N, C-alpha and C positions, 0 to 999 in steps of 0.2 A: 548280245545278238547271236544267231543263228548264222552257223558259216560253215560248207561243205568241205569234209574232207576232201583233199586231193592227191595225197600220198603222204609217206612216212621215212623217216628215218632214226636211226639210232644215235644218241649224244653220247657225248664222253665217257659216261660210266656204264653206257650200252642197255640205255632204258629205252623204249619205244617211244617217240614222239610224231604225234600226227601233224602236217602240214594244211593249213586252212586255206582258202580261195581267198580272203581277204590278208594273206601273206603273214599271218600269226601262227605259232604252234602251240600247240597243248600234249604233255604229257599224256599217254595212254597207257598205265604201266597195269600189270597183272598182278597184285600182290594181296593177295587173300588173305585174311577177309575182308581186308579193308578196302580195296580194289578188285572185283572178280569180273576179268576181261580176259578170259582163254582164247580169246579168238585173234590176241596181238600175239601171240607168238608162234602161230603158224603165217605162212606166206597167204595161204589161201584165204586164211580167217581176214584177215589186214585187207586183202583186195577185194574181200565181199565187202568190206565196212567203206569203200572208195564213194565219195558222194552223200555218205549220209552225215547229218548234221550235228554239229555240236557246239554247243553255248564258248563265243569266245568273249571272255571276260575282259580281254584287251582293248576289244572295240566297243565296249558298253562303257567304256573309263574316257571321256573327253579331254583333249589338250592335254596328254602324254606321251612323251618320248618313249615309245615301243616299237 
């Protein structure tokens, strides 16, 4: 299910995590060549992604504790 990004925070390992409108979170790492997200490493880049829709895997799984 698509959910809007409403914010970002760093996890305990200093990896960027997107906060989604549904209340779930999703890592948005920049670890080339596997994940190419250079925008996540700058404040301006993250700001420009607010409102962008991400696929929330947790919303797709019915009846789970998440």
